[in-house]
ROSE-4610 file (N, C-alpha, C; in Angstrom, 1 decimal, always signed):
// ROSE-4610
residu = [M/M/M/P/P/P/I/I/I/Y/Y/Y/E/E/E/Y/Y/Y/I/I/I/C/C/C/D/D/D/N/N/N/C/C/C/Q/Q/Q/A/A/A/E/E/E/F/F/F/E/E/E/K/K/K/I/I/I/V/V/V/I/I/I/N/N/N/K/K/K/Q/Q/Q/Q/Q/Q/E/E/E/I/I/I/A/A/A/C/C/C/P/P/P/K/K/K/C/C/C/A/A/A/S/S/S/K/K/K/K/K/K/A/A/A/T/T/T/I/I/I/Q/Q/Q/L/L/L/S/S/S/V/V/V/F/F/F/S/S/S/S/S/S/A/A/A/T/T/T/A/A/A/G/G/G/G/G/G/T/T/T/S/S/S/K/K/K/S/S/S/F/F/F/T/T/T/P/P/P/P/P/P/S/S/S/S/S/S/G/G/G/G/G/G/G/G/G/C/C/C/C/C/C/G/G/G/G/G/G/G/G/G/C/C/C/G/G/G/C/C/C/H/H/H]
num = [1/1/1/2/2/2/3/3/3/4/4/4/5/5/5/6/6/6/7/7/7/8/8/8/9/9/9/10/10/10/11/11/11/12/12/12/13/13/13/14/14/14/15/15/15/16/16/16/17/17/17/18/18/18/19/19/19/20/20/20/21/21/21/22/22/22/23/23/23/24/24/24/25/25/25/26/26/26/27/27/27/28/28/28/29/29/29/30/30/30/31/31/31/32/32/32/33/33/33/34/34/34/35/35/35/36/36/36/37/37/37/38/38/38/39/39/39/40/40/40/41/41/41/42/42/42/43/43/43/44/44/44/45/45/45/46/46/46/47/47/47/48/48/48/49/49/49/50/50/50/51/51/51/52/52/52/53/53/53/54/54/54/55/55/55/56/56/56/57/57/57/58/58/58/59/59/59/60/60/60/61/61/61/62/62/62/63/63/63/64/64/64/65/65/65/66/66/66/67/67/67/68/68/68/69/69/69/70/70/70/71/71/71/72/72/72]
x = [+0.7/+0.4/+1.0/+0.9/+1.7/+1.0/+2.0/+1.7/+1.8/+0.8/+0.9/+0.7/+2.1/+1.8/+0.9/+0.2/-0.3/-0.5/-1.0/-1.0/-2.6/-3.2/-4.6/-4.7/-5.4/-5.2/-6.3/-7.2/-8.2/-7.0/-6.4/-5.7/-4.2/-3.8/-1.9/-1.4/-2.2/-1.8/-1.2/-0.2/+0.4/+0.4/+0.0/-0.5/-0.1/+0.2/+0.0/-1.2/-1.0/-2.4/-2.4/-2.4/-2.1/-3.3/-2.9/-4.4/-4.7/-5.4/-5.6/-6.0/-7.0/-7.4/-7.6/-7.2/-7.8/-8.7/-10.0/-11.2/-11.9/-10.4/-10.3/-10.4/-11.3/-11.6/-10.6/-9.6/-8.7/-9.5/-9.7/-9.8/-8.6/-8.6/-7.4/-7.7/-6.9/-7.0/-7.2/-7.1/-6.9/-8.3/-8.7/-10.3/-11.4/-10.6/-12.2/-12.3/-11.0/-11.3/-11.4/-12.0/-11.8/-11.1/-10.4/-9.8/-8.2/-7.1/-5.8/-5.1/-3.7/-3.0/-1.8/-1.5/-0.5/+0.4/+1.7/+3.1/+4.3/+4.9/+6.3/+7.3/+7.2/+7.7/+8.9/+10.2/+11.2/+11.5/+12.8/+12.0/+13.8/+14.1/+15.2/+15.3/+16.4/+16.2/+17.6/+18.0/+18.4/+19.4/+20.7/+21.6/+21.8/+22.6/+22.7/+23.5/+24.4/+25.6/+25.1/+23.4/+23.0/+23.3/+24.1/+24.2/+24.5/+23.5/+24.0/+25.1/+25.5/+26.6/+25.7/+25.8/+24.8/+25.8/+24.9/+25.1/+26.3/+26.9/+28.0/+28.1/+27.6/+27.1/+28.9/+28.5/+29.9/+31.1/+32.1/+33.2/+33.7/+33.0/+33.2/+32.8/+32.7/+32.0/+30.8/+30.6/+29.3/+27.8/+27.9/+26.8/+26.3/+25.3/+24.6/+24.4/+24.4/+24.1/+25.6/+26.5/+28.3/+28.3/+27.5/+27.6/+27.5/+27.4/+27.0/+25.4/+24.8/+23.3/+23.1/+24.1/+23.8/+23.1/+22.4/+21.4/+22.3/+23.3/+24.1/+24.9]
y = [-1.5/+0.1/+1.1/+1.7/+3.7/+4.3/+4.9/+6.3/+7.3/+8.2/+9.2/+10.9/+12.1/+13.2/+13.7/+14.8/+15.6/+17.3/+17.8/+19.6/+19.9/+20.6/+20.9/+21.9/+21.7/+22.9/+24.5/+24.2/+25.1/+25.7/+24.8/+25.6/+25.0/+24.7/+24.8/+23.6/+22.9/+22.2/+20.8/+20.4/+19.3/+17.8/+16.9/+15.5/+14.3/+13.2/+11.6/+11.0/+10.0/+9.3/+8.1/+6.9/+5.8/+5.4/+5.2/+4.6/+3.0/+2.5/+1.1/+0.8/+2.5/+2.2/+3.7/+3.6/+4.6/+5.3/+4.5/+5.9/+6.1/+5.6/+6.2/+7.8/+8.3/+9.6/+10.1/+11.5/+12.0/+13.6/+13.4/+14.7/+15.4/+17.0/+17.2/+17.3/+17.2/+16.9/+18.3/+19.1/+20.5/+21.2/+21.0/+21.5/+21.1/+19.3/+18.8/+18.7/+19.5/+19.8/+18.5/+18.5/+17.2/+17.5/+18.8/+19.2/+18.9/+18.4/+18.1/+17.5/+17.9/+17.5/+16.6/+15.9/+14.9/+15.3/+15.4/+15.8/+14.4/+15.1/+14.2/+13.6/+12.4/+12.7/+12.0/+11.7/+11.0/+10.6/+9.3/+8.3/+7.4/+7.0/+6.7/+5.1/+4.5/+3.5/+3.1/+2.0/+1.9/+0.3/+0.5/-1.0/-1.8/-2.3/-4.0/-3.1/-1.9/-1.3/-0.8/+0.0/+1.3/+2.1/+2.5/+3.9/+3.0/+4.8/+4.4/+5.1/+5.0/+5.5/+6.3/+8.0/+8.7/+8.7/+8.7/+9.0/+9.3/+8.8/+9.7/+9.3/+10.4/+10.7/+10.2/+9.8/+9.4/+9.9/+9.8/+11.0/+10.9/+10.7/+10.5/+11.6/+12.5/+13.6/+13.9/+15.5/+14.9/+15.3/+15.6/+15.7/+14.4/+14.9/+13.7/+12.3/+12.1/+10.6/+10.0/+11.1/+10.6/+11.0/+11.4/+12.3/+11.3/+10.3/+8.8/+9.4/+10.3/+10.0/+11.0/+12.4/+13.6/+14.5/+14.5/+15.2/+16.4/+16.6/+18.4/+18.8]
z = [+0.3/-0.1/+0.1/-1.0/-1.0/+0.3/+0.1/+0.9/+0.2/-0.3/-0.7/-0.5/-1.1/+0.0/-0.7/-0.3/-0.7/+0.0/-1.0/-0.6/-0.7/+0.1/+0.0/-0.6/-1.5/-2.7/-1.8/-0.8/-0.1/+1.2/+1.7/+3.1/+2.3/+1.8/+1.5/+2.8/+3.1/+4.1/+3.8/+3.9/+3.9/+4.4/+3.8/+4.3/+3.9/+4.4/+4.0/+4.1/+3.2/+3.3/+2.7/+3.4/+2.7/+1.6/+0.4/-0.5/-0.6/-0.4/-0.7/-1.9/-2.3/-4.0/-5.0/-6.0/-6.6/-6.3/-5.7/-6.1/-4.2/-3.7/-2.4/-2.3/-1.2/-0.9/-0.3/-0.8/+0.1/+0.3/+1.7/+2.7/+3.6/+3.6/+3.9/+5.5/+6.4/+7.9/+8.8/+7.9/+9.0/+8.8/+7.2/+6.5/+6.0/+5.9/+5.2/+4.0/+3.3/+2.0/+1.1/-0.3/-0.7/-2.1/-2.3/-3.2/-2.7/-3.3/-2.9/-3.9/-4.4/-5.4/-4.8/-5.5/-5.4/-5.7/-4.7/-4.9/-4.5/-5.6/-5.9/-4.7/-4.4/-3.1/-3.7/-2.4/-2.5/-1.1/-1.5/-1.0/-0.6/+0.2/+0.5/+0.9/+1.1/+1.6/+2.0/+3.5/+3.7/+3.2/+3.7/+3.6/+4.3/+4.5/+5.3/+6.3/+5.4/+6.5/+7.7/+7.2/+7.6/+6.7/+6.0/+5.3/+3.6/+2.9/+1.6/+1.0/-0.3/-1.0/-2.5/-1.9/-2.9/-4.3/-5.1/-7.0/-6.9/-7.9/-8.8/-10.1/-11.2/-12.0/-12.8/-14.0/-14.8/-14.9/-14.8/-15.1/-16.5/-17.3/-19.1/-19.6/-19.1/-19.5/-20.1/-20.3/-21.3/-20.5/-19.1/-18.4/-17.5/-17.5/-16.6/-17.3/-18.4/-19.0/-19.8/-19.1/-20.2/-21.8/-21.9/-23.3/-24.2/-24.3/-25.4/-26.1/-25.8/-26.4/-27.2/-26.8/-27.6/-27.5/-25.8/-25.7/-24.8/-25.0/-24.7/-26.0]
């Protein structure tokens, strides 16, 4: 069951909700408005050692993709 982050269109309150199915009604816990916009979420994961390595882009030059695709 995913947890979605929302921002209320009425009062701008930010809240999270576990969504069991797409037809589930979402209501703001602050003002009870049923108009909310889903927010882009960022997630993290733990590794066996308890720390995670941050992403390091390739060092071949050319930007984020390494320059092989010609996007830069």
